[in-house]
Backbone bond lengths (Angstrom), bond angles and torsions (degrees), N, CA, C in turn:
res aa  C-N    CA-C-N  psi(-1)  N-CA   C-N-CA  omega(-1)  CA-C   N-CA-C  phi
1 M - - - 1.440 - - 1.563 112.20 -
2 K 1.285 108.45 -49.94 1.466 115.88 178.76 1.572 112.19 -61.55
3 K 1.278 111.80 -35.06 1.469 117.98 175.73 1.592 114.80 -66.75
4 I 1.271 113.02 -33.88 1.540 121.51 169.29 1.383 113.90 -56.55
5 L 1.393 109.46 -54.12 1.508 117.44 -170.09 1.592 109.79 -66.55
6 T 1.418 113.42 -31.53 1.385 115.57 -179.99 1.600 110.95 -71.08
7 L 1.349 114.35 -36.75 1.489 119.20 -179.78 1.661 106.60 -68.32
8 L 1.277 115.75 -33.38 1.422 121.08 -177.65 1.516 106.72 -65.31
9 V 1.284 118.39 -50.22 1.382 126.39 -177.74 1.533 112.13 -56.47
10 L 1.330 111.67 -46.60 1.451 121.01 -178.57 1.590 111.36 -63.95
11 F 1.462 113.15 -37.73 1.398 119.57 178.95 1.548 107.98 -66.33
12 L 1.298 120.26 -45.38 1.370 125.87 -179.36 1.580 111.50 -61.40
13 L 1.255 117.26 -44.18 1.516 122.13 174.93 1.542 107.90 -64.00
14 S 1.254 118.63 -39.22 1.457 119.32 179.86 1.403 106.42 -65.53
15 Y 1.298 123.54 -44.02 1.471 122.66 -175.44 1.393 113.54 -71.09
16 T 1.401 118.04 -29.24 1.503 120.54 176.43 1.473 108.24 -74.30
17 A 1.348 120.63 -34.81 1.381 118.65 176.13 1.536 114.60 -68.68
18 V 1.359 117.26 -31.16 1.383 118.14 170.54 1.456 121.68 -67.16
19 D 1.372 111.35 -33.28 1.428 119.67 176.24 1.532 109.59 -70.58
20 A 1.392 112.82 -35.56 1.470 113.48 -177.34 1.454 107.75 -73.19
21 Q 1.296 123.15 -34.07 1.403 126.62 177.11 1.559 108.59 -64.24
22 A 1.296 118.56 -47.10 1.380 122.57 174.41 1.502 115.20 -56.67
23 S 1.341 119.34 -40.76 1.383 127.59 -177.57 1.562 103.19 -68.66
24 H 1.153 117.77 -42.16 1.532 125.15 -174.91 1.625 103.40 -56.92
25 R 1.390 108.81 -59.72 1.489 116.72 -171.51 1.519 104.21 -59.48
26 A 1.262 125.14 -38.87 1.511 121.98 178.95 1.418 115.14 -66.17
27 L 1.406 113.90 -31.25 1.528 121.95 177.37 1.493 105.38 -67.74
28 R 1.272 123.85 -46.77 1.352 127.03 178.38 1.534 115.44 -57.33
29 R 1.290 116.82 -45.00 1.420 122.70 177.20 1.479 109.88 -63.63
30 G 1.394 112.35 -40.78 1.558 113.70 -179.35 1.467 108.52 -67.20
31 D 1.299 120.41 -43.00 1.515 118.43 178.11 1.443 114.81 -58.06
32 Q 1.304 117.20 -35.87 1.522 121.10 175.57 1.529 112.15 -64.87
33 A 1.404 114.79 -41.84 1.418 116.44 -176.66 1.578 108.87 -73.81
34 Y 1.386 115.34 -25.27 1.522 116.97 -178.49 1.560 107.71 -75.88
35 K 1.479 116.14 -33.12 1.435 121.05 170.38 1.322 115.64 -56.25
36 D 1.378 117.50 -42.78 1.440 126.35 -178.36 1.574 108.76 -78.37
37 K 1.272 120.54 -0.26 1.400 122.26 -176.37 1.414 119.16 67.93
38 N 1.311 113.00 18.39 1.537 121.51 -177.51 1.552 103.42 -97.00
39 Y 1.234 115.69 78.81 1.386 127.82 -170.92 1.532 112.66 -68.30
40 A 1.348 115.82 -39.06 1.514 113.20 170.70 1.413 114.60 -60.33
41 E 1.289 120.92 -41.48 1.488 121.82 -176.93 1.542 107.29 -71.12
42 A 1.286 113.83 -35.72 1.584 113.60 179.05 1.506 112.42 -66.51
43 R 1.343 112.88 -35.69 1.531 118.47 173.80 1.461 109.64 -60.23
44 K 1.234 120.42 -45.75 1.530 124.57 -177.82 1.515 107.27 -61.03
45 E 1.277 120.26 -45.49 1.398 123.59 -170.95 1.547 107.08 -71.73
46 Y 1.344 116.72 -38.49 1.583 117.22 -179.12 1.459 105.38 -71.08
47 D 1.291 121.50 -36.85 1.413 120.71 -179.54 1.627 114.89 -61.42
48 E 1.405 107.54 -35.88 1.551 112.13 175.14 1.568 109.99 -70.45
49 A 1.373 110.86 -36.84 1.533 111.75 -179.71 1.445 109.10 -63.08
50 L 1.319 120.50 -39.59 1.568 117.40 -176.03 1.546 111.45 -76.60
51 A 1.435 112.23 -21.45 1.405 111.60 -179.93 1.589 107.08 -66.30
52 D 1.336 116.62 -28.38 1.461 123.45 -172.93 1.548 107.05 -88.43
53 E 1.342 116.13 -29.38 1.579 119.67 -172.78 1.599 105.08 -166.35
54 N 1.239 107.85 117.78 1.587 117.45 177.72 1.436 108.04 -80.15
55 S 1.380 119.53 89.82 1.428 122.57 -178.00 1.449 114.21 -111.21
56 A 1.380 118.57 161.66 1.383 118.91 -179.22 1.648 110.33 -71.17
57 K 1.353 114.52 -30.56 1.514 120.16 -179.64 1.555 104.69 -66.25
58 G 1.327 121.11 -44.87 1.469 130.45 -167.92 1.545 96.50 -63.54
59 N 1.338 120.39 -58.63 1.506 121.52 -171.82 1.450 111.71 -64.00
60 Y 1.336 120.75 -34.48 1.442 125.66 176.10 1.513 109.17 -61.59
61 N 1.284 116.83 -51.50 1.473 118.68 -175.86 1.555 114.80 -68.22
62 L 1.346 110.10 -33.61 1.491 114.64 176.54 1.527 109.78 -73.41
63 G 1.308 118.53 -31.98 1.496 115.03 172.71 1.476 111.71 -62.85
64 N 1.398 119.42 -33.42 1.456 121.74 -175.93 1.554 109.24 -68.34
65 A 1.347 110.35 -44.08 1.524 112.58 176.85 1.412 116.43 -61.86
66 L 1.404 115.15 -37.25 1.594 118.88 176.59 1.524 111.79 -68.77
67 Y 1.469 110.38 -37.85 1.455 112.95 172.37 1.570 114.43 -56.08
68 E 1.259 117.85 -49.28 1.406 117.36 -178.36 1.394 115.15 -67.34
69 Q 1.481 120.27 -18.00 1.421 121.03 172.07 1.525 115.45 -88.40
70 G 1.377 117.59 2.12 1.368 122.56 173.94 1.473 114.51 89.92
71 E 1.379 113.36 5.98 1.467 119.79 -177.98 1.574 108.80 -91.93
72 F 1.352 115.60 77.03 1.489 120.35 -165.32 1.469 108.28 -74.89
73 E 1.294 119.49 -34.80 1.570 124.64 -178.44 1.527 105.92 -61.44
74 E 1.292 117.98 -56.07 1.413 122.46 -179.03 1.498 113.02 -60.41
75 A 1.327 118.82 -44.61 1.401 124.47 177.16 1.473 107.82 -59.98
76 A 1.314 124.89 -40.61 1.433 122.61 -177.18 1.589 114.82 -65.52
77 K 1.417 113.26 -32.55 1.437 122.28 175.54 1.602 108.98 -65.98
78 R 1.372 117.82 -38.07 1.425 117.87 170.82 1.448 120.01 -67.44
79 Y 1.296 111.44 -38.31 1.558 111.34 178.55 1.556 112.68 -69.37
80 E 1.436 115.87 -31.71 1.487 118.12 174.27 1.499 111.72 -64.78
81 E 1.395 116.72 -35.32 1.490 118.68 176.11 1.432 110.40 -71.34
82 A 1.267 124.51 -37.63 1.435 125.50 -177.40 1.542 110.68 -71.28
83 A 1.405 113.69 -31.03 1.469 114.29 176.90 1.536 114.46 -73.00
84 S 1.350 109.67 -30.60 1.511 118.26 177.26 1.530 112.22 -71.26
85 L 1.290 116.42 -32.91 1.459 121.70 -177.34 1.487 115.39 -89.26
86 A 1.329 114.49 -18.60 1.470 119.43 -171.20 1.549 111.14 -68.33
87 T 1.284 114.80 135.52 1.565 125.28 170.67 1.538 110.33 -104.91
88 D 1.261 119.62 -12.96 1.397 122.39 174.61 1.520 113.78 -97.67
89 D 1.274 117.46 135.29 1.565 120.22 178.37 1.432 115.06 -61.86
90 E 1.232 118.01 -41.10 1.461 121.09 -177.20 1.563 109.96 -66.01
91 V 1.301 116.80 -45.31 1.488 122.59 176.88 1.600 109.16 -59.56
92 S 1.316 114.29 -44.47 1.508 117.35 179.31 1.447 116.10 -67.07
93 S 1.322 117.00 -34.46 1.562 128.26 176.70 1.471 106.90 -64.53
94 R 1.377 114.26 -52.16 1.500 119.70 -179.89 1.596 113.01 -61.62
95 A 1.308 112.40 -36.31 1.530 113.43 -177.28 1.477 114.19 -76.57
96 Y 1.394 114.69 -29.34 1.387 113.72 170.61 1.744 115.33 -75.37
97 R 1.251 108.58 -32.53 1.492 108.90 169.97 1.388 114.50 -63.33
98 N 1.290 121.91 -46.36 1.451 122.22 -177.02 1.577 107.39 -71.39
99 L 1.315 121.63 -33.64 1.402 123.49 176.58 1.608 105.24 -59.88
100 A 1.314 120.45 -41.88 1.514 125.07 -177.36 1.657 102.95 -66.64
101 D 1.303 118.68 -42.89 1.344 117.79 -178.69 1.535 112.19 -63.31
102 A 1.237 119.34 -38.68 1.504 119.82 174.53 1.467 114.49 -70.89
103 Q 1.236 116.86 -28.13 1.523 120.27 172.52 1.569 113.68 -67.72
104 Y 1.395 100.91 -42.82 1.602 106.73 174.28 1.473 116.17 -54.43
105 Q 1.369 112.71 -44.44 1.590 125.11 -172.32 1.594 98.19 -62.34
106 Q 1.312 121.71 -29.56 1.530 120.30 -170.98 1.598 103.67 -95.32
107 Q 1.296 120.64 7.31 1.470 123.19 -177.35 1.506 113.58 65.23
108 Q 1.138 113.89 19.35 1.584 126.86 179.50 1.739 103.38 -82.53
109 Y 1.269 121.04 55.62 1.401 124.57 -170.34 1.428 116.74 -62.04
110 E 1.310 117.34 -38.79 1.453 120.27 176.45 1.491 112.84 -68.73
111 E 1.367 120.28 -38.47 1.446 122.74 173.52 1.640 108.78 -61.89
112 A 1.253 106.29 -46.95 1.549 108.00 -175.13 1.507 112.15 -63.43
113 V 1.230 119.74 -34.05 1.456 120.97 173.43 1.466 114.14 -60.91
114 E 1.377 118.81 -39.11 1.332 122.52 -179.92 1.543 111.72 -72.02
115 S 1.316 118.08 -31.38 1.436 125.46 175.92 1.568 115.26 -70.82
116 Y 1.376 111.65 -40.34 1.522 116.31 172.36 1.496 112.09 -62.86
117 K 1.362 114.86 -40.28 1.473 117.35 179.60 1.544 113.86 -65.42
118 R 1.317 116.57 -32.00 1.421 121.30 175.49 1.570 110.20 -67.40
119 S 1.339 112.99 -37.73 1.459 118.86 -176.02 1.638 99.82 -67.95
120 L 1.249 121.26 -49.95 1.461 123.18 -174.70 1.513 112.02 -64.03
121 R 1.200 120.35 -26.75 1.526 122.30 173.69 1.504 109.13 -58.05
122 I 1.309 112.63 -44.02 1.463 115.76 178.74 1.396 117.68 -79.13
123 N 1.311 115.00 -35.10 1.489 119.71 -179.12 1.592 108.91 -136.28
124 P 1.404 115.22 80.52 1.397 121.95 -179.01 1.547 122.21 -52.43
125 D 1.355 112.09 -23.86 1.426 121.75 -163.05 1.638 109.14 -96.33
126 D 1.380 113.32 -3.74 1.506 116.46 -179.53 1.336 114.09 -70.43
127 K 1.370 113.97 105.68 1.542 117.41 -171.35 1.569 106.70 -73.77
128 E 1.334 119.05 -36.86 1.460 116.15 176.73 1.457 120.21 -52.48
129 T 1.424 108.73 -38.95 1.496 117.58 -177.33 1.497 106.56 -78.88
130 K 1.249 122.97 -32.20 1.610 121.22 166.89 1.483 113.11 -59.10
131 Y 1.356 117.66 -44.22 1.446 118.98 -177.84 1.514 110.44 -66.25
132 N 1.396 116.88 -43.00 1.386 117.96 178.28 1.514 120.10 -65.89
133 L 1.367 109.20 -32.48 1.577 119.41 166.56 1.511 114.78 -56.14
134 S 1.424 111.48 -42.41 1.514 112.88 -176.18 1.526 109.22 -70.03
135 K 1.427 113.74 -38.45 1.589 117.90 174.07 1.564 108.31 -52.26
136 A 1.300 117.79 -53.00 1.413 120.74 -167.71 1.640 108.95 -68.16
137 I 1.300 115.31 -33.06 1.560 119.04 172.14 1.508 107.73 -64.05
138 R 1.305 119.11 -51.70 1.496 118.69 179.53 1.537 110.29 -55.77
139 Q 1.302 117.11 -35.49 1.563 111.00 -177.54 1.519 112.84 -71.39
140 I 1.359 109.95 -37.03 1.580 113.48 166.38 1.418 119.10 -52.52
141 Q 1.312 115.67 -48.04 1.455 122.61 176.64 1.662 111.26 -61.45
142 A 1.278 114.13 -41.64 1.415 118.79 175.50 1.477 110.59 -55.90
143 Q 1.389 117.33 -49.83 1.439 123.46 -174.19 1.440 109.31 -62.83
144 E 1.353 118.63 -36.08 1.528 123.76 -178.96 1.506 105.62 -67.95
145 E 1.257 116.49 -48.84 1.576 117.78 177.86 1.488 118.48 -56.24
146 Q 1.463 105.76 -41.52 1.515 110.89 175.78 1.536 114.01 -63.54
147 Q 1.419 111.85 -35.39 1.452 113.44 -175.93 1.523 108.32 -72.68
148 Q 1.292 117.03 -37.46 1.504 119.99 176.23 1.410 113.50 -64.12
149 Q 1.427 121.28 -40.92 1.357 118.52 172.51 1.549 114.60 -59.75
150 Q 1.380 116.80 -44.90 1.475 118.98 174.72 1.354 114.91 -58.72
151 N 1.395 122.61 -39.43 1.438 121.85 170.27 1.548 113.86 -58.13
152 Q 1.297 118.45 -40.90 1.561 120.82 -179.10 1.454 106.38 -69.13
153 D 1.299 117.97 -44.65 1.563 112.94 179.65 1.407 110.37 -63.75
154 S 1.312 125.04 -32.94 1.573 126.81 179.87 1.364 109.05 -64.50
155 Q 1.406 119.38 -42.68 1.407 125.57 -175.81 1.531 106.21 -67.35
156 S 1.388 118.27 -45.45 1.419 122.83 -173.60 1.493 106.95 -69.27
157 G 1.388 124.20 -33.28 1.342 121.18 175.61 1.563 116.88 -73.44
158 D 1.388 113.85 -28.77 1.431 119.53 176.77 1.632 107.58 -72.05
159 S 1.386 116.26 -37.38 1.519 120.54 173.91 1.501 108.64 -58.10
160 E 1.314 117.46 -53.22 1.535 119.42 -176.28 1.558 107.64 -63.41
161 E 1.178 118.85 -37.91 1.570 118.47 -178.65 1.548 106.21 -66.19
162 Q 1.310 116.77 -40.91 1.418 120.65 -179.65 1.631 109.13 -61.50
163 Q 1.257 112.17 -47.19 1.468 119.63 174.26 1.562 117.43 -51.77
164 D 1.394 106.96 -45.81 1.550 115.35 177.26 1.536 108.34 -59.76
165 Q 1.419 114.35 -47.42 1.421 118.22 -172.44 1.555 107.40 -68.69
166 Q 1.285 122.12 -33.69 1.431 122.12 178.04 1.481 108.62 -68.76
167 G 1.391 122.39 -38.10 1.334 126.78 175.45 1.570 109.93 -56.72
168 G 1.263 108.01 -50.03 1.457 115.78 -177.63 1.527 109.41 -57.70
169 D 1.338 118.76 -36.97 1.472 123.66 -177.39 1.459 105.85 -63.05
170 G 1.435 119.65 -31.77 1.406 121.24 -179.71 1.461 115.46 -71.76
171 N 1.396 122.41 -24.79 1.331 119.40 -176.79 1.421 116.64 -59.23
172 P 1.324 126.79 -39.16 1.375 123.45 176.74 1.571 116.02 -57.42
173 Q 1.380 111.40 -27.24 1.448 106.96 175.53 1.497 115.60 -73.39
174 N 1.418 117.15 -28.07 1.447 117.05 168.13 1.480 110.57 -63.05
175 G 1.271 115.83 -36.89 1.511 119.46 178.54 1.456 111.65 -60.58
176 E 1.296 112.43 -39.43 1.543 116.47 -177.09 1.566 106.52 -71.14
177 N 1.223 117.74 -36.88 1.526 112.97 178.90 1.484 108.49 -69.02
178 G 1.381 119.64 -33.37 1.479 113.48 173.79 1.495 110.52 -69.01
179 Q 1.279 117.00 -30.02 1.515 114.58 176.78 1.430 114.25 -70.48
180 Q 1.372 121.14 -34.53 1.384 122.81 173.09 1.456 114.41 -66.30
181 Q 1.398 115.38 -41.19 1.497 112.57 174.63 1.600 114.13 -64.46
182 Q 1.376 112.81 -37.39 1.351 111.86 -176.74 1.681 108.68 -71.51
183 G 1.336 113.84 -34.30 1.475 116.87 175.27 1.457 108.27 -59.31
184 E 1.325 125.83 -47.26 1.491 126.19 -173.39 1.515 104.70 -65.69
185 Q 1.459 116.58 -40.09 1.467 111.08 179.15 1.708 115.59 -65.48
186 N 1.285 108.74 -36.44 1.380 114.59 169.49 1.504 114.41 -58.66
187 Q 1.291 120.63 -37.70 1.430 119.46 -179.41 1.465 108.00 -75.47
188 D 1.406 121.67 -35.76 1.515 115.92 172.77 1.489 114.58 -60.39
189 Q 1.410 111.83 -38.65 1.530 113.17 -177.02 1.595 108.88 -68.68
190 Q 1.298 117.94 -37.85 1.455 121.45 167.60 1.390 122.25 -49.16
191 Q 1.462 109.52 -48.58 1.427 115.52 -175.79 1.591 107.47 -72.82
192 Q 1.416 117.87 -36.66 1.441 116.21 173.17 1.424 114.92 -58.38
193 Q 1.421 116.60 -45.47 1.431 120.62 177.86 1.540 113.66 -62.72
194 Q 1.247 114.56 -40.93 1.474 114.42 172.56 1.484 117.24 -63.76
195 G 1.356 117.43 -38.13 1.445 122.25 172.53 1.405 111.77 -59.18
196 Q 1.389 118.08 -44.62 1.462 120.71 -179.23 1.581 108.54 -67.12
197 Q 1.273 117.68 -34.67 1.417 117.42 176.88 1.476 115.44 -70.18
198 Q 1.380 116.16 -29.43 1.416 119.73 179.72 1.641 110.05 -78.45
199 D 1.426 115.63 -29.26 1.355 117.75 -178.22 1.726 100.67 -77.75
200 S 1.255 118.02 -32.35 1.475 116.98 173.72 1.388 114.08 -60.94
201 A 1.300 115.09 -44.11 1.512 126.09 178.03 1.567 111.99 -60.38
202 D 1.367 114.77 -47.45 1.426 120.42 174.34 1.557 110.72 -59.25
203 S 1.301 117.29 -40.89 1.508 117.89 -172.60 1.528 104.44 -73.32
204 Q 1.358 114.92 -38.36 1.548 113.11 -179.21 1.582 108.16 -69.73
205 E 1.333 124.60 -27.07 1.419 125.87 174.98 1.512 107.31 -66.17
206 G 1.360 116.78 -42.75 1.477 117.96 -177.33 1.557 110.97 -64.93
207 Q 1.327 114.39 -45.26 1.360 117.07 179.90 1.692 112.50 -62.34
208 S 1.301 108.70 -36.21 1.462 107.40 -176.95 1.558 106.89 -71.98
209 S 1.215 123.91 -29.77 1.444 124.15 -178.39 1.577 112.47 -60.58
210 T 1.362 110.14 -28.61 1.382 115.33 178.61 1.504 114.60 -71.78
211 E 1.257 110.82 -13.17 1.458 117.98 -176.03 1.568 116.09 -99.51
212 G 1.469 106.42 19.70 1.553 110.38 174.61 1.474 116.33 106.84
213 Q 1.366 118.78 -8.38 1.452 123.29 -178.04 1.601 105.21 -82.83
214 P 1.266 125.29 161.22 1.443 132.61 -179.35 1.541 104.33 -54.01
215 D 1.425 113.37 136.79 1.361 114.41 178.25 1.530 115.75 -82.89
216 A 1.282 120.04 144.78 1.516 120.82 177.08 1.520 108.47 -99.94
217 T 1.229 116.55 131.73 1.439 125.31 -179.86 1.493 109.55 -64.69
218 P 1.359 122.77 153.05 1.450 118.02 177.59 1.471 111.84 -66.23
219 Q 1.454 127.74 -27.80 1.355 127.66 176.21 1.486 107.50 -64.06
220 D 1.411 117.01 -46.88 1.438 113.95 178.62 1.520 115.11 -59.72
221 A 1.348 114.02 -28.30 1.530 116.09 -178.93 1.537 105.83 -72.19
222 R 1.385 122.25 -43.00 1.327 123.67 -178.74 1.517 112.64 -63.52
223 M 1.428 112.12 -37.99 1.482 113.47 178.40 1.571 112.92 -61.85
224 S 1.415 112.65 -37.26 1.463 117.15 177.65 1.393 114.35 -59.29
225 R 1.391 115.89 -46.70 1.524 120.67 -173.33 1.519 106.88 -69.11
226 A 1.417 118.68 -38.22 1.445 118.52 -177.68 1.549 109.21 -69.23
227 E 1.254 116.60 -37.83 1.536 119.64 173.74 1.606 109.21 -59.90
228 A 1.215 116.24 -44.98 1.615 121.21 -177.98 1.479 103.44 -63.23
229 E 1.387 121.50 -44.74 1.534 119.34 -177.15 1.471 105.72 -60.90
230 R 1.320 112.81 -50.08 1.555 115.95 -170.52 1.519 106.57 -56.51
231 Q 1.372 121.50 -44.36 1.363 124.18 177.27 1.493 111.32 -57.50
232 L 1.308 114.66 -43.60 1.570 116.94 -176.58 1.490 108.83 -69.94
233 E 1.337 114.16 -30.86 1.587 115.43 176.94 1.501 107.49 -63.52
234 I 1.389 117.28 -52.26 1.559 124.15 -179.90 1.439 109.47 -54.29
235 A 1.293 122.43 -38.10 1.510 124.97 178.40 1.298 111.57 -68.96
236 A 1.346 120.02 -40.32 1.458 122.41 -171.16 1.496 104.82 -76.15
237 Q 1.373 119.78 -43.35 1.488 119.78 172.53 1.586 116.43 -54.20
238 A 1.190 110.32 -45.16 1.499 120.51 175.93 1.525 111.93 -55.72
239 E 1.451 113.49 -44.47 1.446 118.12 176.59 1.563 115.59 -65.09
240 K 1.337 109.97 -37.46 1.434 115.03 172.54 1.460 116.99 -59.87
241 E 1.310 113.70 -45.34 1.464 117.05 170.21 1.437 119.69 -49.40
242 T 1.365 110.60 -51.05 1.454 121.66 -179.84 1.619 110.76 -62.36
243 M 1.232 119.12 -43.20 1.471 124.10 172.08 1.450 110.20 -55.11
244 K 1.426 116.26 -54.24 1.498 121.06 177.95 1.499 111.35 -45.01
245 R 1.380 115.23 -53.96 1.396 120.01 -174.15 1.446 112.45 -62.48
246 L 1.382 113.72 -42.93 1.559 119.13 175.34 1.507 112.96 -59.53
247 R 1.249 116.95 -39.57 1.553 121.01 177.19 1.496 111.88 -65.09
248 K 1.375 113.02 -40.86 1.440 118.33 -179.14 1.545 110.17 -62.57
249 G 1.347 116.08 -39.97 1.361 120.73 -173.93 1.528 109.18 -75.49
250 D 1.505 115.91 -28.85 1.482 117.16 177.13 1.565 109.19 -70.85
251 A 1.406 114.82 -40.95 1.489 118.37 -177.34 1.531 107.61 -61.65
252 Q 1.266 118.11 -38.24 1.418 119.25 -179.58 1.609 112.39 -66.74
253 G 1.273 112.68 -31.01 1.460 121.75 -178.31 1.497 111.72 -70.55
254 C 1.356 115.56 -21.99 1.475 119.96 -174.76 1.514 107.95 -93.90
255 R 1.343 124.24 -20.07 1.384 120.45 178.12 1.508 110.27 -60.11
256 S 1.409 109.57 159.92 1.539 119.57 177.55 1.399 111.71 -152.80
257 D 1.138 122.56 135.97 1.535 129.42 171.70 1.426 114.70 -99.96
258 K 1.281 118.86 11.89 1.463 123.98 -177.51 1.517 108.32 -70.82
259 E 1.265 113.82 131.78 1.564 112.86 176.99 1.576 107.26 -97.42
260 W 1.271 107.84 123.55 1.417 115.50 -175.75 1.575 115.48 -85.75
């Protein structure tokens, strides 16, 4: 039984060694295709290498091929896997830096900043990573400034709209003034018409007196017109008071405490 277990262990070790060799050969083919800028072929070879052995180097190189093809989201996943599998600080630092580059390409600037920082914790002297970190930080600042400008523009637009609405609320007041002037003109016309009617009535009374009815003295006639004018004046004043109360009520109806 012990002999069988020993043979099984040897077989597994041999099988693992064969897989490692196959993975290594696929990685070498992928590296050559990558050097030739044949990224599709390189991707195929790296996928084959990972099928035989899930290694940090395989994921890192596959991430590079995907990055060159513009597949930044998939490349980021491979860089993350490479960083988690890496036992070498240099590989880990490069994986985080390339992860940050992929995130930067997707405009994920805050995530990119964090990944650049993780890379620099491992390799603080990497000037390229420091430069890329500064670019990502500037992008975040630009986004914040743009957002602030948009907020200011939005507030300015709301203020202008509120002013327009307030100006619109003032228009009925102008209309009320026009109505007041029109009402006064109508009153003057009514007074003139009533005066003309009274003159006509007085004239008719004079004509009737010549037909045998009691004569009215000129003083009585003047008293009658004066009384009529006084009544008209009283009516006109009452109408003005009524119009004034109506206008006051309309003005109150136009007020609004709503905050726009």
